[in-house]
DORODO-637056 format. One line per field, with one value per residue: residue number from 1; residue in one letter; x, y, z of N, C-alpha, C in turn. Coordinates in pm, whole numbers, plus 50000, padded with zeros to 5 digits. Layout:
// residues N
resi	NUM	...
resn	A	...
n_x	X	...
n_y	Y	...
n_z	Z	...
ca_x	X	...
ca_y	Y	...
ca_z	Z	...
c_x	X	...
c_y	Y	...
c_z	Z	...
END
This chain:
// residues 278
resi	1	2	3	4	5	6	7	8	9	10	11	12	13	14	15	16	17	18	19	20	21	22	23	24	25	26	27	28	29	30	31	32	33	34	35	36	37	38	39	40	41	42	43	44	45	46	47	48	49	50	51	52	53	54	55	56	57	58	59	60	61	62	63	64	65	66	67	68	69	70	71	72	73	74	75	76	77	78	79	80	81	82	83	84	85	86	87	88	89	90	91	92	93	94	95	96	97	98	99	100	101	102	103	104	105	106	107	108	109	110	111	112	113	114	115	116	117	118	119	120	121	122	123	124	125	126	127	128	129	130	131	132	133	134	135	136	137	138	139	140	141	142	143	144	145	146	147	148	149	150	151	152	153	154	155	156	157	158	159	160	161	162	163	164	165	166	167	168	169	170	171	172	173	174	175	176	177	178	179	180	181	182	183	184	185	186	187	188	189	190	191	192	193	194	195	196	197	198	199	200	201	202	203	204	205	206	207	208	209	210	211	212	213	214	215	216	217	218	219	220	221	222	223	224	225	226	227	228	229	230	231	232	233	234	235	236	237	238	239	240	241	242	243	244	245	246	247	248	249	250	251	252	253	254	255	256	257	258	259	260	261	262	263	264	265	266	267	268	269	270	271	272	273	274	275	276	277	278
resn	M	T	G	S	P	I	P	R	P	D	P	L	P	L	W	N	R	M	L	G	N	L	V	Q	A	P	L	F	F	V	G	T	A	F	F	G	T	L	S	L	T	A	S	L	F	E	K	D	G	R	I	Q	H	R	I	A	R	I	W	A	A	V	S	M	R	I	A	L	S	P	V	T	V	I	G	E	E	N	L	R	R	H	P	V	A	V	Y	A	S	N	H	L	S	F	M	D	T	P	V	L	F	R	S	L	P	F	Q	F	R	I	L	A	R	Q	S	L	W	K	L	P	F	I	G	W	H	L	S	R	S	G	Q	I	P	V	N	T	E	N	P	L	A	S	I	S	S	L	R	P	G	V	K	A	L	K	A	G	M	P	L	I	V	F	P	E	G	G	R	S	R	D	G	H	L	S	T	F	M	N	G	P	A	F	M	A	I	R	A	G	V	A	I	I	P	M	A	L	I	G	T	Y	E	L	L	P	I	H	S	K	E	F	H	P	V	P	V	T	L	V	I	G	D	P	I	E	T	K	G	Y	G	M	R	Q	I	D	E	L	T	A	R	V	S	E	E	I	C	R	L	Y	Y	G	H	S	Y	L	E	Q	P	A	R	L	E	L	E	A	I	T	M	A	S	S	R	T	G	M	E	E	D	K
n_x	30349	30629	30794	30831	30521	30438	30558	30758	30585	30589	30551	30598	30314	30169	30133	30318	30562	30567	30568	30810	31005	30965	30950	31052	31312	31459	31450	31584	31846	31925	31911	32104	32336	32344	32363	32591	32782	32779	32882	33140	33247	33235	33426	33663	33702	33694	33806	33715	33482	33220	33038	33003	32882	32640	32528	32502	32306	32085	32058	31990	31743	31587	31603	31461	31211	31158	31145	30911	30887	30830	31027	31083	31226	31338	31434	31600	31711	31932	32138	32254	32403	32665	32907	33105	33131	33116	32888	32692	32521	32265	32255	32063	31993	32060	31944	31987	32195	32101	31891	32031	32194	31992	31876	32059	32180	32441	32783	32956	33162	33176	33252	33345	33343	33656	33669	33482	33605	33725	33541	33420	33337	33170	33378	33550	33398	33370	33635	33699	33519	33607	33544	33604	33800	33778	33937	33782	33840	34090	34193	34421	34503	34271	34269	34475	34361	34168	34280	34284	34020	34018	34189	34033	33820	33955	34019	33783	33570	33266	33182	33017	32926	32876	32846	32797	32912	32805	32506	32189	32054	31811	31657	31708	31939	32295	32609	32817	33106	33412	33521	33401	33404	33678	33775	33633	33721	33996	33992	33865	33590	33228	32993	32720	32433	32227	31922	31788	31475	31263	31392	31482	31246	31177	31385	31541	31853	31994	31769	31591	31366	31160	30963	30732	30737	30690	30975	31192	31424	31588	31743	31961	32052	32368	32662	32902	33258	33452	33670	33685	33918	34163	34148	33886	33732	33563	33366	33253	33162	32966	32785	32705	32591	32378	32222	32153	32009	31797	31677	31608	31444	31252	31099	31019	30823	30933	31060	31318	31567	31670	31935	32080	32085	32240	32481	32561	32610	32817	33013	33064	33193	33425	33775	33954	34184	34306	34521	34653	34882	35230
n_y	55062	54897	54598	54280	54185	54020	53773	53486	53183	52904	52576	52596	52625	52331	52344	52540	52422	52206	52338	52475	52267	52096	52253	52533	52527	52328	52462	52698	52610	52486	52705	52872	52718	52710	52987	53050	52891	53008	53257	53191	53099	53332	53480	53398	53541	53812	54107	54317	54247	54316	54169	53944	54064	54146	53899	53809	53986	53907	53645	53711	53845	53638	53456	53588	53587	53315	53275	53401	53659	53987	54285	54593	54913	55169	55505	55526	55740	55814	55662	55791	55995	55954	55827	55638	55444	55303	55060	54974	54714	54548	54194	53931	53694	53431	53520	53789	53869	53815	54008	54251	54247	54251	54499	54716	54940	54930	54830	54644	54528	54264	54227	53937	53654	53499	53222	53126	53111	52868	52682	52449	52543	52769	52916	52933	53090	53329	53413	53440	53637	53860	53929	54022	53876	53863	53842	53739	53629	53666	53952	54118	54017	54072	54350	54378	54233	54403	54589	54537	54607	54882	54958	54889	55069	55314	55282	55325	55146	55058	54919	54646	54575	54366	54455	54310	54066	53813	53611	53697	53535	53553	53745	53996	54275	54254	54315	54554	54527	54715	54735	54850	55128	55172	55122	55315	55559	55544	55537	55770	55800	55808	55646	55447	55378	55089	54901	54582	54434	54171	53954	53774	53651	53538	53347	53222	53174	52846	52732	52568	52618	52829	53109	53287	53635	53993	54192	54448	54701	54949	55251	55464	55808	55931	55890	56105	56087	56271	56446	56253	56049	55783	55732	55762	55557	55374	55547	55631	55384	55327	55527	55448	55199	55281	55421	55224	55053	55225	55252	54987	54892	55082	55010	54755	54494	54425	54528	54743	54599	54684	54626	54671	54947	55007	54882	55038	55284	55211	55132	55372	55517	55383	55300	55249	54998	55035	55239	55521	55437	55480
n_z	76324	76187	76061	76231	76352	76560	76800	76700	76649	76878	76921	76558	76336	76183	75900	75841	75911	75733	75485	75511	75545	75324	75097	75108	75242	75084	74830	74892	74960	74723	74549	74666	74631	74351	74269	74412	74285	74032	74102	74194	73955	73801	73934	73829	73605	73647	73827	73983	74112	74040	73880	74038	74258	74148	74095	74356	74447	74296	74393	74658	74629	74521	74732	74939	74827	74820	75093	75140	75241	75241	75192	75347	75317	75519	75544	75325	75194	75338	75246	75036	75130	75201	75004	75066	75350	75684	75733	75987	76144	76336	76422	76353	76224	75982	75754	75741	75573	75300	75302	75320	75087	74898	74948	74956	74725	74606	74550	74800	75076	75316	75658	75822	76050	76095	76108	75930	75687	75679	75609	75368	75035	75126	75246	75026	74853	75002	75007	74731	74656	74779	75043	75388	75635	75993	76304	76585	76823	76944	77097	77034	76786	76654	76616	76429	76218	76131	75971	75684	75632	75683	75479	75255	75282	75249	74987	74868	74901	75042	75366	75529	75855	76137	76446	76682	76656	76622	76569	76717	77004	77124	77003	77097	77114	77161	77337	77175	76971	76922	76668	76423	76487	76520	76257	76108	76218	76162	75882	75826	75772	75775	76001	75929	76091	76111	76131	76148	76133	76210	76091	76279	76367	76129	76067	76313	76497	76486	76379	76112	75979	75798	75893	75752	75753	75742	75669	75785	75702	75861	75809	75959	76045	75930	76131	76203	76207	76235	76441	76632	76807	76855	77126	77179	77091	77227	77317	77074	76984	77176	77111	76854	76917	77083	76896	76706	76870	76930	76676	76624	76845	76828	76613	76650	76807	77043	77365	77479	77676	78009	78061	77827	77805	78028	77958	77742	77867	78039	77854	77725	77919	77963	77900	77600	77475	77238	77076	76898	76641	76669
ca_x	30476	30669	30872	30754	30419	30418	30669	30754	30516	30670	30607	30535	30200	30204	30146	30441	30674	30567	30611	30951	31091	30945	30957	31138	31451	31525	31468	31685	31979	31955	31937	32233	32442	32346	32418	32727	32866	32790	32970	33277	33288	33257	33547	33778	33710	33690	33885	33652	33371	33090	32948	32972	32787	32509	32477	32461	32180	31980	32040	31922	31602	31523	31596	31353	31085	31140	31106	30778	30900	30855	31123	31060	31344	31307	31553	31688	31779	32060	32241	32314	32474	32808	32937	33187	33107	33100	32747	32687	32386	32243	32265	31957	31962	32133	31876	32028	32279	32016	31817	32123	32229	31874	31829	32159	32200	32580	32874	33017	33226	33129	33346	33286	33433	33764	33644	33398	33692	33768	33431	33419	33247	33144	33507	33601	33321	33407	33768	33697	33436	33674	33498	33718	33794	33821	33960	33702	33876	34210	34183	34535	34494	34154	34309	34553	34274	34081	34353	34233	33895	34056	34244	33921	33748	34036	34017	33651	33474	33187	33188	32906	32980	32783	32930	32774	33003	32732	32361	32117	31994	31677	31592	31756	32075	32395	32716	32884	33252	33448	33586	33351	33452	33821	33797	33578	33811	34121	33971	33807	33458	33115	32927	32576	32367	32112	31854	31707	31363	31184	31468	31487	31120	31180	31473	31635	31970	31972	31643	31597	31231	31120	30830	30717	30696	30749	31106	31219	31560	31582	31874	31965	32135	32512	32734	33032	33370	33546	33687	33710	34050	34170	34110	33741	33667	33452	33261	33185	33092	32845	32691	32650	32505	32257	32141	32096	31905	31681	31613	31553	31332	31149	31020	30992	30729	31013	31101	31461	31600	31748	32076	32144	32110	32351	32603	32600	32667	32945	33110	33099	33280	33546	33887	33992	34325	34359	34566	34712	35017	35333
ca_y	54992	54803	54486	54164	54234	53927	53678	53362	53078	52791	52535	52649	52546	52218	52388	52617	52327	52129	52429	52503	52150	52030	52346	52650	52492	52272	52565	52794	52550	52468	52838	52919	52642	52750	53121	53047	52835	53113	53361	53139	53096	53471	53531	53359	53627	53955	54144	54419	54189	54372	54062	53864	54137	54138	53763	53805	54059	53821	53540	53767	53869	53507	53397	53650	53539	53178	53289	53466	53771	54116	54371	54737	54991	55301	55590	55498	55863	55825	55589	55879	56106	55921	55718	55536	55450	55176	55035	54888	54662	54437	54064	53848	53573	53404	53592	53930	53893	53835	54135	54361	54242	54289	54634	54821	54950	54956	54721	54656	54410	54230	54171	53816	53577	53431	53079	53090	53086	52729	52597	52421	52619	52901	52982	52963	53203	53449	53454	53482	53756	53973	53962	54046	53799	53932	53753	53787	53552	53723	54098	54177	53976	54137	54483	54358	54184	54512	54678	54526	54682	55023	54974	54885	55197	55420	55260	55361	55036	55057	54795	54606	54515	54328	54481	54214	53954	53688	53625	53704	53409	53576	53856	54122	54311	54226	54414	54583	54536	54848	54730	54950	55261	55173	55135	55442	55667	55530	55567	55903	55791	55805	55519	55451	55276	55023	54802	54480	54393	54064	53838	53674	53576	53463	53231	53243	53088	52703	52685	52542	52637	52967	53155	53408	53760	54110	54231	54590	54752	55091	55313	55586	55921	55905	55937	56154	56051	56383	56491	56137	55990	55644	55723	55779	55446	55322	55649	55623	55256	55342	55610	55363	55101	55350	55456	55102	55011	55313	55217	54851	54881	55176	54950	54616	54472	54402	54644	54741	54562	54784	54591	54730	55087	55009	54847	55153	55383	55157	55135	55511	55571	55302	55336	55143	54968	55062	55375	55558	55388	55585
ca_z	76349	76084	76112	76272	76445	76671	76816	76623	76725	76923	76792	76437	76289	76098	75761	75832	75915	75608	75380	75530	75526	75195	74982	75123	75271	74965	74726	74938	74952	74581	74494	74718	74563	74210	74254	74464	74180	73930	74154	74192	73814	73759	73998	73748	73487	73681	73943	74066	74186	74002	73835	74157	74341	74082	74119	74497	74461	74242	74494	74775	74595	74508	74866	75014	74767	74871	75233	75143	75333	75174	75262	75342	75356	75574	75554	75211	75154	75409	75172	74936	75195	75209	74910	75133	75494	75754	75758	76105	76162	76430	76355	76409	76150	75857	75646	75739	75456	75182	75310	75291	74945	74822	74977	74938	74580	74568	74584	74931	75129	75449	75755	75879	76136	76023	76107	75815	75572	75685	75565	75224	74948	75184	75259	74892	74800	75076	74963	74590	74639	74840	75178	75476	75760	76114	76418	76698	76942	77005	77087	76965	76645	76597	76571	76306	76111	76086	75879	75546	75624	75671	75344	75160	75295	75188	74842	74817	74911	75167	75442	75615	75976	76244	76565	76791	76634	76602	76565	76843	77049	77179	76935	77151	77079	77263	77346	77050	76966	76873	76538	76328	76525	76491	76112	76060	76260	76087	75740	75813	75709	75867	76031	75903	76173	76048	76216	76082	76216	76152	76044	76387	76361	76004	76077	76423	76502	76512	76320	75969	75927	75777	75934	75670	75817	75676	75721	75767	75721	75894	75791	76038	76001	75943	76248	76157	76295	76244	76578	76717	76801	76899	77266	77190	77020	77306	77317	76946	76981	77257	77035	76748	76983	77127	76781	76648	76964	76911	76550	76633	76939	76785	76505	76686	76917	77163	77442	77507	77814	78083	78060	77710	77835	78122	77886	77661	77957	78085	77743	77695	78023	77974	77814	77507	77472	77106	77066	76771	76617	76667
c_x	30504	30749	30780	30651	30402	30539	30650	30684	30611	30579	30535	30414	30244	30224	30277	30563	30682	30616	30761	31041	31082	30966	31065	31285	31520	31550	31579	31826	32020	31990	32070	32349	32456	32412	32560	32825	32886	32889	33116	33331	33321	33386	33673	33803	33706	33770	33814	33528	33233	32991	32908	32869	32647	32446	32427	32329	32062	31950	31960	31774	31525	31504	31481	31217	31055	31092	30968	30776	30930	30945	31088	31186	31298	31437	31650	31765	31915	32173	32316	32400	32623	32836	33015	33168	33114	32951	32737	32543	32382	32241	32169	31949	32056	32073	31909	32107	32196	31939	31907	32164	32112	31846	31929	32202	32343	32664	32937	33090	33178	33246	33278	33390	33532	33739	33561	33483	33741	33661	33439	33310	33221	33274	33566	33530	33356	33541	33765	33616	33492	33623	33618	33704	33842	33831	33886	33741	33995	34207	34297	34533	34376	34188	34384	34462	34179	34150	34311	34101	33922	34108	34133	33843	33825	34041	33879	33546	33398	33196	33058	32965	32866	32859	32909	32861	32935	32583	32298	32054	31852	31602	31634	31899	32169	32505	32788	33036	33290	33523	33535	33401	33600	33845	33749	33669	33940	34105	33911	33672	33350	33070	32778	32511	32245	32052	31770	31598	31285	31261	31484	31361	31111	31263	31575	31751	31930	31837	31662	31462	31196	30981	30806	30661	30751	30879	31130	31367	31547	31723	31875	32052	32283	32568	32874	33141	33474	33552	33709	33854	34047	34129	33959	33664	33547	33334	33181	33106	32962	32740	32625	32553	32372	32164	32077	31988	31779	31605	31542	31429	31220	31058	30982	30886	30803	31045	31248	31487	31686	31897	32149	32176	32230	32482	32652	32666	32806	33052	33156	33199	33411	33655	33923	34142	34388	34395	34634	34852	35115	35394
c_y	54896	54691	54371	54203	54145	53835	53555	53254	52964	52688	52603	52564	52436	52260	52462	52524	52246	52215	52454	52387	52091	52123	52453	52614	52428	52376	52663	52736	52527	52602	52893	52848	52687	52887	53130	52993	52936	53220	53316	53136	53236	53527	53497	53457	53776	53980	54241	54369	54237	54262	53975	53933	54135	54002	53751	53877	53978	53707	53590	53789	53738	53444	53456	53613	53397	53183	53351	53584	53899	54204	54517	54809	55129	55380	55570	55622	55879	55752	55680	55989	56081	55803	55604	55553	55309	55163	54931	54845	54559	54306	53966	53709	53555	53485	53741	53961	53905	53967	54252	54363	54288	54439	54744	54827	54984	54836	54748	54527	54389	54181	54052	53742	53496	53281	53034	53057	52940	52633	52573	52501	52758	52980	53021	53087	53333	53503	53511	53609	53877	54015	53961	53967	53882	53831	53809	53718	53610	53875	54162	54143	54043	54274	54473	54318	54291	54601	54661	54600	54830	55050	54976	55016	55310	55406	55288	55254	55042	54919	54773	54533	54483	54343	54383	54089	53820	53713	53624	53569	53428	53691	53992	54148	54280	54332	54431	54581	54668	54848	54833	55091	55275	55198	55269	55559	55664	55572	55707	55903	55787	55662	55536	55342	55220	54923	54711	54436	54284	53941	53732	53588	53493	53336	53255	53146	52946	52652	52666	52565	52785	52992	53288	53527	53876	54149	54379	54618	54902	55148	55448	55694	55887	55962	55977	56118	56161	56432	56378	56088	55848	55627	55734	55668	55393	55419	55645	55493	55264	55425	55530	55261	55163	55379	55333	55046	55094	55277	55082	54846	54981	55121	54805	54609	54451	54533	54631	54704	54670	54756	54653	54877	55099	54979	54964	55261	55339	55166	55277	55566	55494	55353	55220	55122	54999	55209	55395	55500	55504	55596
c_z	76235	76145	76150	76376	76568	76683	76726	76707	76762	76989	76676	76400	76192	75953	75739	75827	75786	75492	75389	75495	75386	75075	75002	75145	75150	74856	74765	74921	74806	74517	74539	74649	74418	74193	74309	74360	74068	73975	74153	74050	73764	73815	73919	73634	73519	73808	74036	74140	74146	73960	73953	74245	74280	74103	74263	74518	74407	74339	74613	74747	74584	74646	74947	74957	74814	75015	75250	75239	75256	75259	75239	75390	75401	75588	75440	75166	75224	75339	75075	74998	75206	75115	74973	75283	75551	75787	75869	76131	76274	76352	76423	76349	76032	75743	75645	75612	75327	75184	75272	75144	74859	74832	74948	74792	74537	74610	74721	74965	75272	75534	75822	75962	76054	76011	75988	75692	75569	75633	75414	75154	75002	75194	75124	74837	74871	75029	74821	74567	74714	74976	75273	75606	75878	76228	76539	76829	77017	76989	77010	76817	76578	76542	76438	76190	76060	75983	75733	75527	75608	75530	75239	75163	75227	75036	74782	74824	75044	75234	75519	75735	76073	76376	76680	76776	76613	76606	76705	76877	77102	77112	76984	77107	77196	77257	77212	77068	76899	76740	76438	76358	76492	76342	76060	76096	76178	75941	75719	75745	75816	75894	76007	75988	76101	76145	76128	76179	76142	76110	76153	76386	76234	76016	76189	76417	76544	76461	76170	75902	75918	75835	75863	75750	75734	75746	75691	75789	75743	75889	75861	75978	76020	76072	76203	76257	76305	76388	76676	76698	76853	77045	77286	77116	77098	77311	77187	76934	77059	77184	76923	76806	77024	77009	76718	76739	76946	76784	76560	76722	76906	76677	76535	76796	77049	77233	77479	77652	77881	78076	77942	77735	77929	78052	77803	77748	78004	77977	77716	77795	78038	77882	77725	77509	77339	77094	76931	76758	76613	76528
END
């Protein structure tokens, strides 16, 4: 089994807390500020984002070294099967983003909560680097905010999406939103399911202390969207959810709760309100 072999200790050992507070956290924030400033500067001189993406990859590699967490990628061959796709992943930690930038060998854009664009520096960087805001609070506005994602896919830019809409609070997966299915069907591209294992134990939500553990990114087989229509968004979402759950719990020490299986069945049998535009 790969990924985090044991749960995160609570409380963390003294040496772990001292290392995290005195060394890792300061280095991480300084590194993020440094590379973020470089990226903002680069955005003034380029339009395609290639230099910014390279800077982000260096930041990600440095961040994982600071965290003392080696990253293993399983199923990397699936990345070559579709040049443009919606890459859907579970969301466990703030460190998910560094792992993805470090591991995926191509330029992409991330869909993130619209509220992040209001934050100083972070919002500026998200805007200048071409990331895509999505409204997760208003269902009707959410559909409209997904259209830039569809446009990016049709222009040849892969997208990274966290269908849960936020970080896990207990290490388990939660209900998936159907935005990835909507965009993939509209753009006519496949969905690549991915599972991150170990980032919750590394740095869970509301924690500022790293707990060094090995991290694994598992990349599943592409899910083709040919034959799916707008009336089958929930069905496709349930299929994506089931596959990511399988990848995650198949490589984690955690066992899949029965509630997730029930939610997947319920979602598959429900009807979505998003229908094809006339």
